[in-house]
PDB file of N, CA, C and O in Angstrom:
ATOM      1  N   MET A   1     -84.327  57.221  82.984  1.00  0.00           N
ATOM      2  CA  MET A   1     -85.728  57.084  83.331  1.00  0.00           C
ATOM      3  C   MET A   1     -86.626  57.591  82.195  1.00  0.00           C
ATOM      4  O   MET A   1     -87.665  56.997  81.908  1.00  0.00           O
ATOM      5  N   TYR A   2     -86.220  58.684  81.557  1.00  0.00           N
ATOM      6  CA  TYR A   2     -87.091  59.291  80.561  1.00  0.00           C
ATOM      7  C   TYR A   2     -87.254  58.433  79.312  1.00  0.00           C
ATOM      8  O   TYR A   2     -88.317  58.461  78.692  1.00  0.00           O
ATOM      9  N   ILE A   3     -86.236  57.673  78.924  1.00  0.00           N
ATOM     10  CA  ILE A   3     -86.336  56.840  77.722  1.00  0.00           C
ATOM     11  C   ILE A   3     -87.384  55.758  77.920  1.00  0.00           C
ATOM     12  O   ILE A   3     -88.180  55.493  77.019  1.00  0.00           O
ATOM     13  N   ILE A   4     -87.392  55.136  79.079  1.00  0.00           N
ATOM     14  CA  ILE A   4     -88.379  54.083  79.358  1.00  0.00           C
ATOM     15  C   ILE A   4     -89.778  54.672  79.405  1.00  0.00           C
ATOM     16  O   ILE A   4     -90.707  54.110  78.825  1.00  0.00           O
ATOM     17  N   SER A   5     -89.937  55.789  80.084  1.00  0.00           N
ATOM     18  CA  SER A   5     -91.244  56.429  80.172  1.00  0.00           C
ATOM     19  C   SER A   5     -91.781  56.774  78.792  1.00  0.00           C
ATOM     20  O   SER A   5     -92.935  56.479  78.479  1.00  0.00           O
ATOM     21  N   ASN A   6     -90.956  57.392  77.972  1.00  0.00           N
ATOM     22  CA  ASN A   6     -91.411  57.779  76.635  1.00  0.00           C
ATOM     23  C   ASN A   6     -91.741  56.567  75.776  1.00  0.00           C
ATOM     24  O   ASN A   6     -92.670  56.628  74.970  1.00  0.00           O
ATOM     25  N   SER A   7     -91.005  55.464  75.923  1.00  0.00           N
ATOM     26  CA  SER A   7     -91.309  54.277  75.128  1.00  0.00           C
ATOM     27  C   SER A   7     -92.600  53.610  75.603  1.00  0.00           C
ATOM     28  O   SER A   7     -93.316  53.021  74.793  1.00  0.00           O
ATOM     29  N   ILE A   8     -92.907  53.690  76.885  1.00  0.00           N
ATOM     30  CA  ILE A   8     -94.147  53.102  77.395  1.00  0.00           C
ATOM     31  C   ILE A   8     -95.357  53.901  76.922  1.00  0.00           C
ATOM     32  O   ILE A   8     -96.326  53.324  76.428  1.00  0.00           O
ATOM     33  N   VAL A   9     -95.308  55.207  77.069  1.00  0.00           N
ATOM     34  CA  VAL A   9     -96.462  56.022  76.682  1.00  0.00           C
ATOM     35  C   VAL A   9     -96.455  56.379  75.207  1.00  0.00           C
ATOM     36  O   VAL A   9     -97.442  56.894  74.681  1.00  0.00           O
ATOM     37  N   ARG A  10     -95.333  56.103  74.536  1.00  0.00           N
ATOM     38  CA  ARG A  10     -95.169  56.319  73.097  1.00  0.00           C
ATOM     39  C   ARG A  10     -95.314  57.771  72.685  1.00  0.00           C
ATOM     40  O   ARG A  10     -95.719  58.084  71.566  1.00  0.00           O
ATOM     41  N   VAL A  11     -94.973  58.649  73.619  1.00  0.00           N
ATOM     42  CA  VAL A  11     -94.969  60.091  73.383  1.00  0.00           C
ATOM     43  C   VAL A  11     -93.791  60.659  74.160  1.00  0.00           C
ATOM     44  O   VAL A  11     -93.485  60.181  75.252  1.00  0.00           O
ATOM     45  N   LYS A  12     -93.136  61.657  73.621  1.00  0.00           N
ATOM     46  CA  LYS A  12     -92.034  62.303  74.342  1.00  0.00           C
ATOM     47  C   LYS A  12     -92.614  63.307  75.332  1.00  0.00           C
ATOM     48  O   LYS A  12     -92.684  64.504  75.055  1.00  0.00           O
ATOM     49  N   SER A  13     -93.029  62.797  76.494  1.00  0.00           N
ATOM     50  CA  SER A  13     -93.725  63.645  77.457  1.00  0.00           C
ATOM     51  C   SER A  13     -93.104  63.627  78.848  1.00  0.00           C
ATOM     52  O   SER A  13     -93.634  64.272  79.753  1.00  0.00           O
ATOM     53  N   PHE A  14     -92.010  62.917  79.049  1.00  0.00           N
ATOM     54  CA  PHE A  14     -91.451  62.763  80.388  1.00  0.00           C
ATOM     55  C   PHE A  14     -91.144  64.107  81.034  1.00  0.00           C
ATOM     56  O   PHE A  14     -91.580  64.367  82.156  1.00  0.00           O
ATOM     57  N   TYR A  15     -90.403  64.961  80.342  1.00  0.00           N
ATOM     58  CA  TYR A  15     -90.003  66.238  80.941  1.00  0.00           C
ATOM     59  C   TYR A  15     -91.192  67.169  81.155  1.00  0.00           C
ATOM     60  O   TYR A  15     -91.186  67.964  82.096  1.00  0.00           O
ATOM     61  N   LYS A  16     -92.207  67.086  80.302  1.00  0.00           N
ATOM     62  CA  LYS A  16     -93.413  67.885  80.503  1.00  0.00           C
ATOM     63  C   LYS A  16     -94.155  67.409  81.754  1.00  0.00           C
ATOM     64  O   LYS A  16     -94.697  68.214  82.512  1.00  0.00           O
ATOM     65  N   THR A  17     -94.170  66.107  81.955  1.00  0.00           N
ATOM     66  CA  THR A  17     -94.814  65.554  83.148  1.00  0.00           C
ATOM     67  C   THR A  17     -94.096  66.008  84.413  1.00  0.00           C
ATOM     68  O   THR A  17     -94.739  66.398  85.388  1.00  0.00           O
ATOM     69  N   ILE A  18     -92.767  65.959  84.402  1.00  0.00           N
ATOM     70  CA  ILE A  18     -91.976  66.398  85.553  1.00  0.00           C
ATOM     71  C   ILE A  18     -92.232  67.875  85.836  1.00  0.00           C
ATOM     72  O   ILE A  18     -92.425  68.273  86.985  1.00  0.00           O
ATOM     73  N   ALA A  19     -92.231  68.682  84.776  1.00  0.00           N
ATOM     74  CA  ALA A  19     -92.497  70.119  84.940  1.00  0.00           C
ATOM     75  C   ALA A  19     -93.893  70.346  85.513  1.00  0.00           C
ATOM     76  O   ALA A  19     -94.082  71.228  86.351  1.00  0.00           O
ATOM     77  N   GLY A  20     -94.861  69.566  85.072  1.00  0.00           N
ATOM     78  CA  GLY A  20     -96.221  69.690  85.591  1.00  0.00           C
ATOM     79  C   GLY A  20     -96.310  69.344  87.061  1.00  0.00           C
ATOM     80  O   GLY A  20     -97.021  70.013  87.811  1.00  0.00           O
ATOM     81  N   ILE A  21     -95.605  68.314  87.486  1.00  0.00           N
ATOM     82  CA  ILE A  21     -95.600  67.924  88.898  1.00  0.00           C
ATOM     83  C   ILE A  21     -95.002  69.037  89.754  1.00  0.00           C
ATOM     84  O   ILE A  21     -95.548  69.384  90.801  1.00  0.00           O
ATOM     85  N   TYR A  22     -93.877  69.595  89.303  1.00  0.00           N
ATOM     86  CA  TYR A  22     -93.266  70.699  90.056  1.00  0.00           C
ATOM     87  C   TYR A  22     -94.164  71.938  90.068  1.00  0.00           C
ATOM     88  O   TYR A  22     -94.207  72.666  91.060  1.00  0.00           O
ATOM     89  N   ASN A  23     -94.870  72.174  88.982  1.00  0.00           N
ATOM     90  CA  ASN A  23     -95.785  73.322  88.927  1.00  0.00           C
ATOM     91  C   ASN A  23     -96.932  73.138  89.919  1.00  0.00           C
ATOM     92  O   ASN A  23     -97.314  74.083  90.609  1.00  0.00           O
ATOM     93  N   LEU A  24     -97.477  71.935  89.992  1.00  0.00           N
ATOM     94  CA  LEU A  24     -98.528  71.666  90.982  1.00  0.00           C
ATOM     95  C   LEU A  24     -98.007  71.863  92.403  1.00  0.00           C
ATOM     96  O   LEU A  24     -98.697  72.423  93.255  1.00  0.00           O
ATOM     97  N   ALA A  25     -96.791  71.401  92.648  1.00  0.00           N
ATOM     98  CA  ALA A  25     -96.199  71.545  93.986  1.00  0.00           C
ATOM     99  C   ALA A  25     -96.004  73.012  94.347  1.00  0.00           C
ATOM    100  O   ALA A  25     -96.173  73.403  95.502  1.00  0.00           O
ATOM    101  N   LYS A  26     -95.650  73.817  93.355  1.00  0.00           N
ATOM    102  CA  LYS A  26     -95.435  75.245  93.599  1.00  0.00           C
ATOM    103  C   LYS A  26     -96.700  75.908  94.138  1.00  0.00           C
ATOM    104  O   LYS A  26     -96.629  76.873  94.899  1.00  0.00           O
ATOM    105  N   PHE A  27     -97.855  75.383  93.737  1.00  0.00           N
ATOM    106  CA  PHE A  27     -99.132  75.943  94.180  1.00  0.00           C
ATOM    107  C   PHE A  27     -99.764  75.120  95.311  1.00  0.00           C
ATOM    108  O   PHE A  27    -100.960  75.229  95.582  1.00  0.00           O
ATOM    109  N   ASN A  28     -98.936  74.297  95.964  1.00  0.00           N
ATOM    110  CA  ASN A  28     -99.335  73.532  97.158  1.00  0.00           C
ATOM    111  C   ASN A  28    -100.498  72.564  96.939  1.00  0.00           C
ATOM    112  O   ASN A  28    -101.312  72.365  97.841  1.00  0.00           O
ATOM    113  N   PHE A  29    -100.584  71.965  95.755  1.00  0.00           N
ATOM    114  CA  PHE A  29    -101.565  70.916  95.519  1.00  0.00           C
ATOM    115  C   PHE A  29    -101.087  69.630  96.181  1.00  0.00           C
ATOM    116  O   PHE A  29     -99.885  69.378  96.258  1.00  0.00           O
ATOM    117  N   LYS A  30    -102.019  68.821  96.655  1.00  0.00           N
ATOM    118  CA  LYS A  30    -101.684  67.476  97.116  1.00  0.00           C
ATOM    119  C   LYS A  30    -101.507  66.622  95.865  1.00  0.00           C
ATOM    120  O   LYS A  30    -102.416  66.520  95.042  1.00  0.00           O
ATOM    121  N   ILE A  31    -100.340  66.016  95.729  1.00  0.00           N
ATOM    122  CA  ILE A  31    -100.009  65.286  94.510  1.00  0.00           C
ATOM    123  C   ILE A  31     -99.919  63.807  94.811  1.00  0.00           C
ATOM    124  O   ILE A  31     -99.243  63.393  95.752  1.00  0.00           O
ATOM    125  N   GLY A  32    -100.607  63.009  94.002  1.00  0.00           N
ATOM    126  CA  GLY A  32    -100.514  61.560  94.066  1.00  0.00           C
ATOM    127  C   GLY A  32     -99.981  61.047  92.737  1.00  0.00           C
ATOM    128  O   GLY A  32    -100.364  61.544  91.678  1.00  0.00           O
ATOM    129  N   ILE A  33     -99.116  60.075  92.788  1.00  0.00           N
ATOM    130  CA  ILE A  33     -98.555  59.486  91.579  1.00  0.00           C
ATOM    131  C   ILE A  33     -98.982  58.024  91.531  1.00  0.00           C
ATOM    132  O   ILE A  33     -98.844  57.288  92.509  1.00  0.00           O
ATOM    133  N   ARG A  34     -99.504  57.617  90.375  1.00  0.00           N
ATOM    134  CA  ARG A  34     -99.910  56.230  90.177  1.00  0.00           C
ATOM    135  C   ARG A  34     -99.013  55.594  89.129  1.00  0.00           C
ATOM    136  O   ARG A  34     -98.816  56.146  88.046  1.00  0.00           O
ATOM    137  N   ILE A  35     -98.476  54.444  89.456  1.00  0.00           N
ATOM    138  CA  ILE A  35     -97.635  53.698  88.531  1.00  0.00           C
ATOM    139  C   ILE A  35     -98.358  52.410  88.201  1.00  0.00           C
ATOM    140  O   ILE A  35     -98.675  51.619  89.090  1.00  0.00           O
ATOM    141  N   VAL A  36     -98.617  52.202  86.922  1.00  0.00           N
ATOM    142  CA  VAL A  36     -99.238  50.963  86.472  1.00  0.00           C
ATOM    143  C   VAL A  36     -98.114  49.967  86.195  1.00  0.00           C
ATOM    144  O   VAL A  36     -97.253  50.213  85.350  1.00  0.00           O
ATOM    145  N   VAL A  37     -98.126  48.852  86.906  1.00  0.00           N
ATOM    146  CA  VAL A  37     -97.071  47.846  86.794  1.00  0.00           C
ATOM    147  C   VAL A  37     -97.401  46.899  85.640  1.00  0.00           C
ATOM    148  O   VAL A  37     -98.514  46.383  85.534  1.00  0.00           O
ATOM    149  N   HIS A  38     -96.398  46.687  84.774  1.00  0.00           N
ATOM    150  CA  HIS A  38     -96.549  45.747  83.661  1.00  0.00           C
ATOM    151  C   HIS A  38     -95.177  45.277  83.209  1.00  0.00           C
ATOM    152  O   HIS A  38     -94.162  45.612  83.820  1.00  0.00           O
ATOM    153  N   LYS A  39     -95.153  44.507  82.146  1.00  0.00           N
ATOM    154  CA  LYS A  39     -93.919  43.865  81.686  1.00  0.00           C
ATOM    155  C   LYS A  39     -92.808  44.849  81.339  1.00  0.00           C
ATOM    156  O   LYS A  39     -91.631  44.510  81.456  1.00  0.00           O
ATOM    157  N   MET A  40     -93.154  46.044  80.919  1.00  0.00           N
ATOM    158  CA  MET A  40     -92.137  47.002  80.486  1.00  0.00           C
ATOM    159  C   MET A  40     -91.502  47.774  81.644  1.00  0.00           C
ATOM    160  O   MET A  40     -90.490  48.444  81.440  1.00  0.00           O
ATOM    161  N   ASN A  41     -92.066  47.700  82.851  1.00  0.00           N
ATOM    162  CA  ASN A  41     -91.494  48.487  83.950  1.00  0.00           C
ATOM    163  C   ASN A  41     -91.316  47.745  85.269  1.00  0.00           C
ATOM    164  O   ASN A  41     -90.725  48.299  86.196  1.00  0.00           O
ATOM    165  N   TYR A  42     -91.803  46.518  85.388  1.00  0.00           N
ATOM    166  CA  TYR A  42     -91.772  45.842  86.691  1.00  0.00           C
ATOM    167  C   TYR A  42     -90.362  45.651  87.237  1.00  0.00           C
ATOM    168  O   TYR A  42     -90.157  45.675  88.451  1.00  0.00           O
ATOM    169  N   ASP A  43     -89.379  45.459  86.338  1.00  0.00           N
ATOM    170  CA  ASP A  43     -88.019  45.205  86.806  1.00  0.00           C
ATOM    171  C   ASP A  43     -87.277  46.477  87.204  1.00  0.00           C
ATOM    172  O   ASP A  43     -86.134  46.403  87.656  1.00  0.00           O
ATOM    173  N   ARG A  44     -87.896  47.628  87.045  1.00  0.00           N
ATOM    174  CA  ARG A  44     -87.265  48.900  87.414  1.00  0.00           C
ATOM    175  C   ARG A  44     -88.041  49.647  88.495  1.00  0.00           C
ATOM    176  O   ARG A  44     -87.822  50.841  88.699  1.00  0.00           O
ATOM    177  N   LEU A  45     -88.928  48.967  89.176  1.00  0.00           N
ATOM    178  CA  LEU A  45     -89.742  49.637  90.196  1.00  0.00           C
ATOM    179  C   LEU A  45     -88.890  50.174  91.345  1.00  0.00           C
ATOM    180  O   LEU A  45     -89.212  51.210  91.926  1.00  0.00           O
ATOM    181  N   SER A  46     -87.824  49.484  91.666  1.00  0.00           N
ATOM    182  CA  SER A  46     -86.938  49.964  92.731  1.00  0.00           C
ATOM    183  C   SER A  46     -86.295  51.300  92.333  1.00  0.00           C
ATOM    184  O   SER A  46     -86.285  52.245  93.121  1.00  0.00           O
ATOM    185  N   GLN A  47     -85.764  51.374  91.116  1.00  0.00           N
ATOM    186  CA  GLN A  47     -85.157  52.622  90.638  1.00  0.00           C
ATOM    187  C   GLN A  47     -86.193  53.729  90.529  1.00  0.00           C
ATOM    188  O   GLN A  47     -85.914  54.881  90.862  1.00  0.00           O
ATOM    189  N   LEU A  48     -87.385  53.383  90.067  1.00  0.00           N
ATOM    190  CA  LEU A  48     -88.451  54.383  89.958  1.00  0.00           C
ATOM    191  C   LEU A  48     -88.839  54.909  91.331  1.00  0.00           C
ATOM    192  O   LEU A  48     -89.062  56.108  91.502  1.00  0.00           O
ATOM    193  N   SER A  49     -88.918  54.020  92.301  1.00  0.00           N
ATOM    194  CA  SER A  49     -89.247  54.440  93.664  1.00  0.00           C
ATOM    195  C   SER A  49     -88.194  55.388  94.220  1.00  0.00           C
ATOM    196  O   SER A  49     -88.529  56.395  94.843  1.00  0.00           O
ATOM    197  N   GLU A  50     -86.926  55.070  93.996  1.00  0.00           N
ATOM    198  CA  GLU A  50     -85.833  55.946  94.435  1.00  0.00           C
ATOM    199  C   GLU A  50     -85.914  57.303  93.750  1.00  0.00           C
ATOM    200  O   GLU A  50     -85.701  58.337  94.383  1.00  0.00           O
ATOM    201  N   TYR A  51     -86.221  57.299  92.460  1.00  0.00           N
ATOM    202  CA  TYR A  51     -86.328  58.545  91.704  1.00  0.00           C
ATOM    203  C   TYR A  51     -87.432  59.430  92.281  1.00  0.00           C
ATOM    204  O   TYR A  51     -87.235  60.627  92.488  1.00  0.00           O
ATOM    205  N   ILE A  52     -88.584  58.834  92.536  1.00  0.00           N
ATOM    206  CA  ILE A  52     -89.708  59.596  93.097  1.00  0.00           C
ATOM    207  C   ILE A  52     -89.347  60.115  94.490  1.00  0.00           C
ATOM    208  O   ILE A  52     -89.600  61.278  94.803  1.00  0.00           O
ATOM    209  N   TYR A  53     -88.764  59.268  95.315  1.00  0.00           N
ATOM    210  CA  TYR A  53     -88.388  59.653  96.678  1.00  0.00           C
ATOM    211  C   TYR A  53     -87.373  60.799  96.668  1.00  0.00           C
ATOM    212  O   TYR A  53     -87.470  61.730  97.468  1.00  0.00           O
ATOM    213  N   SER A  54     -86.412  60.724  95.767  1.00  0.00           N
ATOM    214  CA  SER A  54     -85.339  61.729  95.724  1.00  0.00           C
ATOM    215  C   SER A  54     -85.779  63.052  95.109  1.00  0.00           C
ATOM    216  O   SER A  54     -85.332  64.118  95.534  1.00  0.00           O
ATOM    217  N   ASN A  55     -86.649  62.985  94.114  1.00  0.00           N
ATOM    218  CA  ASN A  55     -86.982  64.187  93.345  1.00  0.00           C
ATOM    219  C   ASN A  55     -88.319  64.826  93.702  1.00  0.00           C
ATOM    220  O   ASN A  55     -88.559  65.987  93.371  1.00  0.00           O
ATOM    221  N   PHE A  56     -89.188  64.079  94.373  1.00  0.00           N
ATOM    222  CA  PHE A  56     -90.513  64.608  94.704  1.00  0.00           C
ATOM    223  C   PHE A  56     -90.843  64.402  96.182  1.00  0.00           C
ATOM    224  O   PHE A  56     -91.794  63.688  96.498  1.00  0.00           O
ATOM    225  N   PRO A  57     -90.090  65.004  97.082  1.00  0.00           N
ATOM    226  CA  PRO A  57     -90.362  64.804  98.513  1.00  0.00           C
ATOM    227  C   PRO A  57     -91.714  65.369  98.953  1.00  0.00           C
ATOM    228  O   PRO A  57     -92.197  65.051 100.040  1.00  0.00           O
ATOM    229  N   PHE A  58     -92.309  66.188  98.131  1.00  0.00           N
ATOM    230  CA  PHE A  58     -93.593  66.826  98.430  1.00  0.00           C
ATOM    231  C   PHE A  58     -94.786  65.976  98.006  1.00  0.00           C
ATOM    232  O   PHE A  58     -95.923  66.342  98.307  1.00  0.00           O
ATOM    233  N   VAL A  59     -94.571  64.862  97.322  1.00  0.00           N
ATOM    234  CA  VAL A  59     -95.675  64.027  96.842  1.00  0.00           C
ATOM    235  C   VAL A  59     -96.387  63.405  98.034  1.00  0.00           C
ATOM    236  O   VAL A  59     -95.756  62.865  98.943  1.00  0.00           O
ATOM    237  N   TYR A  60     -97.689  63.489  98.012  1.00  0.00           N
ATOM    238  CA  TYR A  60     -98.539  63.053  99.114  1.00  0.00           C
ATOM    239  C   TYR A  60     -98.725  61.538  99.140  1.00  0.00           C
ATOM    240  O   TYR A  60     -98.750  60.931 100.211  1.00  0.00           O
ATOM    241  N   HIS A  61     -98.855  60.925  97.958  1.00  0.00           N
ATOM    242  CA  HIS A  61     -99.190  59.506  97.898  1.00  0.00           C
ATOM    243  C   HIS A  61     -98.637  58.900  96.612  1.00  0.00           C
ATOM    244  O   HIS A  61     -98.721  59.515  95.549  1.00  0.00           O
ATOM    245  N   VAL A  62     -98.076  57.704  96.704  1.00  0.00           N
ATOM    246  CA  VAL A  62     -97.613  56.952  95.542  1.00  0.00           C
ATOM    247  C   VAL A  62     -98.307  55.597  95.572  1.00  0.00           C
ATOM    248  O   VAL A  62     -98.293  54.906  96.591  1.00  0.00           O
ATOM    249  N   ALA A  63     -98.917  55.218  94.444  1.00  0.00           N
ATOM    250  CA  ALA A  63     -99.626  53.944  94.361  1.00  0.00           C
ATOM    251  C   ALA A  63     -99.088  53.128  93.196  1.00  0.00           C
ATOM    252  O   ALA A  63     -98.898  53.645  92.095  1.00  0.00           O
ATOM    253  N   PHE A  64     -98.848  51.861  93.448  1.00  0.00           N
ATOM    254  CA  PHE A  64     -98.479  50.920  92.398  1.00  0.00           C
ATOM    255  C   PHE A  64     -99.729  50.103  92.101  1.00  0.00           C
ATOM    256  O   PHE A  64    -100.294  49.461  92.986  1.00  0.00           O
ATOM    257  N   MET A  65    -100.147  50.138  90.848  1.00  0.00           N
ATOM    258  CA  MET A  65    -101.439  49.577  90.478  1.00  0.00           C
ATOM    259  C   MET A  65    -101.295  48.493  89.420  1.00  0.00           C
ATOM    260  O   MET A  65    -100.330  48.473  88.655  1.00  0.00           O
ATOM    261  N   GLN A  66    -102.261  47.604  89.392  1.00  0.00           N
ATOM    262  CA  GLN A  66    -102.277  46.590  88.347  1.00  0.00           C
ATOM    263  C   GLN A  66    -102.806  47.186  87.054  1.00  0.00           C
ATOM    264  O   GLN A  66    -103.579  48.145  87.066  1.00  0.00           O
ATOM    265  N   MET A  67    -102.385  46.613  85.951  1.00  0.00           N
ATOM    266  CA  MET A  67    -102.848  47.073  84.651  1.00  0.00           C
ATOM    267  C   MET A  67    -104.221  46.464  84.359  1.00  0.00           C
ATOM    268  O   MET A  67    -104.456  45.283  84.612  1.00  0.00           O
ATOM    269  N   GLU A  68    -105.102  47.272  83.834  1.00  0.00           N
ATOM    270  CA  GLU A  68    -106.398  46.780  83.389  1.00  0.00           C
ATOM    271  C   GLU A  68    -106.364  46.709  81.867  1.00  0.00           C
ATOM    272  O   GLU A  68    -106.085  47.715  81.214  1.00  0.00           O
ATOM    273  N   PRO A  69    -106.639  45.553  81.294  1.00  0.00           N
ATOM    274  CA  PRO A  69    -106.528  45.394  79.841  1.00  0.00           C
ATOM    275  C   PRO A  69    -107.704  46.003  79.085  1.00  0.00           C
ATOM    276  O   PRO A  69    -108.551  45.293  78.543  1.00  0.00           O
ATOM    277  N   ILE A  70    -107.735  47.332  79.062  1.00  0.00           N
ATOM    278  CA  ILE A  70    -108.754  48.050  78.302  1.00  0.00           C
ATOM    279  C   ILE A  70    -108.065  49.114  77.460  1.00  0.00           C
ATOM    280  O   ILE A  70    -106.919  49.472  77.732  1.00  0.00           O
ATOM    281  N   GLY A  71    -108.739  49.614  76.459  1.00  0.00           N
ATOM    282  CA  GLY A  71    -108.203  50.698  75.632  1.00  0.00           C
ATOM    283  C   GLY A  71    -106.893  50.332  74.972  1.00  0.00           C
ATOM    284  O   GLY A  71    -106.761  49.256  74.390  1.00  0.00           O
ATOM    285  N   TYR A  72    -105.904  51.247  75.064  1.00  0.00           N
ATOM    286  CA  TYR A  72    -104.599  51.019  74.457  1.00  0.00           C
ATOM    287  C   TYR A  72    -103.879  49.833  75.095  1.00  0.00           C
ATOM    288  O   TYR A  72    -103.113  49.142  74.424  1.00  0.00           O
ATOM    289  N   ALA A  73    -104.115  49.596  76.360  1.00  0.00           N
ATOM    290  CA  ALA A  73    -103.480  48.450  77.020  1.00  0.00           C
ATOM    291  C   ALA A  73    -103.926  47.152  76.356  1.00  0.00           C
ATOM    292  O   ALA A  73    -103.111  46.260  76.120  1.00  0.00           O
ATOM    293  N   TYR A  74    -105.198  47.046  76.058  1.00  0.00           N
ATOM    294  CA  TYR A  74    -105.711  45.836  75.395  1.00  0.00           C
ATOM    295  C   TYR A  74    -105.097  45.693  74.004  1.00  0.00           C
ATOM    296  O   TYR A  74    -104.738  44.593  73.585  1.00  0.00           O
ATOM    297  N   ASP A  75    -104.981  46.811  73.297  1.00  0.00           N
ATOM    298  CA  ASP A  75    -104.408  46.784  71.954  1.00  0.00           C
ATOM    299  C   ASP A  75    -102.929  46.390  71.953  1.00  0.00           C
ATOM    300  O   ASP A  75    -102.426  45.882  70.951  1.00  0.00           O
ATOM    301  N   ASN A  76    -102.230  46.621  73.072  1.00  0.00           N
ATOM    302  CA  ASN A  76    -100.790  46.351  73.167  1.00  0.00           C
ATOM    303  C   ASN A  76    -100.467  45.281  74.216  1.00  0.00           C
ATOM    304  O   ASN A  76     -99.406  45.315  74.839  1.00  0.00           O
ATOM    305  N   LEU A  77    -101.373  44.350  74.401  1.00  0.00           N
ATOM    306  CA  LEU A  77    -101.207  43.341  75.449  1.00  0.00           C
ATOM    307  C   LEU A  77     -99.929  42.537  75.326  1.00  0.00           C
ATOM    308  O   LEU A  77     -99.338  42.178  76.344  1.00  0.00           O
ATOM    309  N   ASN A  78     -99.483  42.242  74.123  1.00  0.00           N
ATOM    310  CA  ASN A  78     -98.248  41.459  73.964  1.00  0.00           C
ATOM    311  C   ASN A  78     -97.029  42.225  74.476  1.00  0.00           C
ATOM    312  O   ASN A  78     -96.096  41.616  75.001  1.00  0.00           O
ATOM    313  N   ASP A  79     -97.024  43.540  74.331  1.00  0.00           N
ATOM    314  CA  ASP A  79     -95.905  44.363  74.807  1.00  0.00           C
ATOM    315  C   ASP A  79     -95.974  44.566  76.311  1.00  0.00           C
ATOM    316  O   ASP A  79     -94.946  44.711  76.971  1.00  0.00           O
ATOM    317  N   LEU A  80     -97.186  44.577  76.850  1.00  0.00           N
ATOM    318  CA  LEU A  80     -97.368  44.894  78.262  1.00  0.00           C
ATOM    319  C   LEU A  80     -97.536  43.655  79.104  1.00  0.00           C
ATOM    320  O   LEU A  80     -97.700  43.753  80.320  1.00  0.00           O
TER     321      LEU A  80
END
């Protein structure tokens, strides 16, 4: 999971993100996760959903969202 995440965001941040989610949970924050669906991740949404369900039972809300072609997304439209 982490290799795909890091290649999409182009930063090695997967484990920091996971640590941040667990840190928020430790302090009883309501946590929502948003997944932007695009060409690089649409075929793994089932695995991603299982990962979230298995590892973050405390997450309040999960949303699958469409990509908006602005900013970096617009600059990388061929990849996304």
